[in-house]
Steps between C-alpha positions, in 0.01 A plus 500: 500500500718629782444849395124465506522343841721769633282776364182355656687447828616859513163630404328306780759615755452862400117467505527371863724785608281762346187344662677512836620857456171633392307334785723688748438856613217722579210562263518805267280795546291387211457156660384661816254723314365214300448298825332800661253541214373140563337618822364209699662254255846645583775260601578573856862378475568742213337786704721419802807486280409837354450664836813354644709590199358855505586542874865386440557773229655838573302811474627569149437146386146515646425807290633332188290200582190719538567663151544159349182372667293793366652464149404131466206436274 
């Protein structure tokens, strides 16, 4: 019974850590494109995060971001 309890405990801790880590950071190029394609229904916070994240990138990273943005389906 202790093993079962320990496994579920570690699983829940790992799930929480993964959720926290995945919620941090700027949206990806595909997330930005998906949001842009929504038009008037686009989430303004995602748009602002995309714009701010893009401005913080170096010139090379901006070019890479543009390539990824265009490649998204």
